[in-house]
C-alpha positions, 0 to 999 in steps of 0.5 A: 806978894809979901815976904811971908808968903814967899817964904811959906811957898818956898817951904811948900816947894822944898817939902814937895821936892824932898817928898818926891826924892825921899826913898819910900818904904816898900811894903813887905809881903806880910803886909800885903797878905794882911791887907788882902786878908782883911779885905776878903773877910770884909767882903766874904765874911770869916767863913770863907776859905782862901788861897793866896799866892804873892809875887813881887813885881816893880815894887808891888805885890801881885796877889792871886786869891782863890776864895771859896764860899760854901753855903750849900755843900752841893753848890760852892761858889769860887772866885779868883781875885787879883790885887796889886798892892800897894799900887792899886790896892783893892781888887783889880780883876775878878773871875767867877769860877762857879756861882749859883750851882753853875760851872763854866760860866761864859764859856761855850759848851765845847770849851768847858774844862773842869779844873777845880774841886768846886766845879767837879762837886757841882758837875757830879750832880748837875751835868749829864749822867748825874741824876742818881747823884742829885736824888741822893743829895735831895734825899739826904740833906746832910750829904757832903762831898769830897773831890779828888782828880786822878791824873794817872787814872782810876779803875772802876769795874775792871775799866781804867779811866784816865785824868778823872775827878772822883766825887764821893757823897756821903751822909750820916743818915744813909747806909751807903755812899755815892761816888761819881767819876766826872770827865773834866772835859765837859763835866759829864758824869762817866760812872756813878755808883754806890758802896754799902757802909756796912760791907 
């Protein structure tokens, strides 16, 4: 081996040793969030809504992202994505919460629990007791939902319901609003009624 080759090999070895022991700059939370936001926009478009939570662990950012894609208001899609940045980078794990107007995907019927607004919206018109809501949505294509969870209870017609979702459906072209109470254990509509907008 020539003297020049030995020098080149020694220089490469020295660079490798320096690289191994050179302290790497840790990524900031802002860099991690920017990376994830760019990835979400690339995958789901600018119309997607998302919430990100980030915690630092072993020099990496563990990020949990809830992405809501709402092409049809009656059937919003919700995914939960998990990132480990920068160690892994792109999506490490993905859970589908709602998709194609379905909830409790992959769960046994008795294991279905409604935790998210999107699940309550879909349950209000697709589960037992939701026929009137389904007809309202079919009749008024501009109907839009609003869902809220009542942990301490909600009273309707003199009856108190504990731990229940209230889903209100409103259409500008209807003279009444449709309401549905959804049981979070299974998603059944336990109460459906209307209120007149002129009252």
